[in-house]
Each structure stands twice: as C-alpha cells, then as structure tokens.
C-alpha positions, -999 to 999 in steps of 0.1 A, spaced: -476 -51 -442 -446 -67 -426 -448 -74 -389 -411 -79 -384 -401 -70 -348 -435 -80 -335 -432 -100 -302 -446 -134 -308 -452 -165 -287 -428 -191 -301 -444 -222 -314 -420 -248 -328 -433 -252 -364 -400 -254 -382 -373 -280 -375 -342 -258 -378 -318 -287 -379 -336 -302 -409 -337 -268 -425 -299 -263 -420 -292 -297 -436 -313 -288 -466 -299 -252 -469 -263 -266 -467 -269 -282 -500 -284 -250 -516 -255 -230 -501 -230 -251 -521 -246 -238 -553 -247 -202 -539 -210 -204 -533 -205 -206 -571 -218 -170 -573 -211 -153 -539 -195 -156 -505 -218 -175 -481 -212 -171 -443 -215 -198 -417 -249 -207 -404 -258 -188 -372 -279 -201 -343 -297 -186 -313 -306 -207 -283 -342 -204 -270 -330 -213 -235 -300 -189 -233 -302 -160 -210 -308 -125 -223 -292 -111 -244 -291 -144 -263 -258 -147 -282 -257 -156 -319 -234 -186 -324 -220 -205 -353 -214 -237 -332 -247 -257 -334 -234 -280 -306 -234 -251 -282 -272 -246 -287 -296 -265 -265 -329 -256 -282 -325 -237 -315 -348 -207 -318 -334 -193 -350 -311 -202 -379 -294 -175 -399 -274 -173 -432 -257 -144 -449 -247 -141 -486 -223 -114 -498 -219 -105 -535 -197 -74 -540 -212 -47 -518 -246 -63 -517 -258 -86 -489 -286 -111 -483 -295 -119 -447 -320 -144 -436 -330 -154 -401 -356 -182 -399 -375 -186 -366 -388 -219 -355 -421 -202 -349 -428 -200 -386 -414 -167 -401 -382 -153 -413 -366 -119 -411 -350 -114 -445 -330 -83 -456 -317 -76 -490 -291 -48 -490 -286 -39 -526 -272 -7 -542 -273 11 -508 -310 2 -502 -325 -22 -477 -355 -43 -487 -369 -60 -456 -391 -91 -461 -410 -111 -434 -424 -143 -450 -444 -167 -429 -448 -204 -433 -460 -235 -414 -432 -260 -418 -397 -267 -429 -408 -270 -466 -422 -235 -465 -392 -221 -447 -368 -238 -472 -388 -225 -502 -389 -190 -488 -351 -187 -481 -341 -204 -513 -364 -184 -536 -353 -151 -520 -316 -160 -521 -319 -170 -557 -337 -137 -565 -308 -119 -548 -282 -138 -568 -300 -134 -601 
C-alpha cells in the first residue's frame, strides 16, 4: 500500500543535484516523444508554505526535485524527495495512477523515475 502523504523525517539519501544532472540527459530523449517541463525544486530551509521554484540557484538545501511530462492530454508527474521516495502520478485517459516508490540512493531514484517515465511514454 502506498504511503504517499505520510509525514516523514527527512534523511538525505538522494543527491538531488546529481539526480537532476542524470535526468537532464534522459529528458532530452523524452522530448522526442512529449513535452517536458522544467525541473522544479523545493527548499528544505524555506519557510512554510515552501514555494516550488524552477531556479535551482534560489534553493539553499534541496528537499525535492520534480519533473512533468505532457503527451496530448496525458501527464506524468514525478517529485523525488531527498529522503528516499518519490510521489509519481500518471494521469492517463482521465484516470490518475499514483505511485510511491522508495529507494536508498540516487541510482534507485534515477531508475524509478526513468522506468516510470518510459512506461508512460510507451
């Protein structure tokens, strides 16, 4: 059962800057098939409500990294948390499929986002 939305103590398991660098390469391939939005960031140290920004330089300590892919009316949204999980939503044919994969490092985060994005684009 997915535990998305559960309040968690944030450990820093995933280097989001490294993940963004790796996902930028994958995003170039995705752009052949769909519209890919800019990466989004949330700052762990920002006051509540924490804004979602596209400017990485405005983020002191990245807490999350997001990416959105649009193909027609369908949408893929992934938000990876440095604590070792992602909130992924696939909006297809008027239906939302929420996923909440967990991982221990940047390799696991990358594999999770890429495999789900490629499933969405298939």
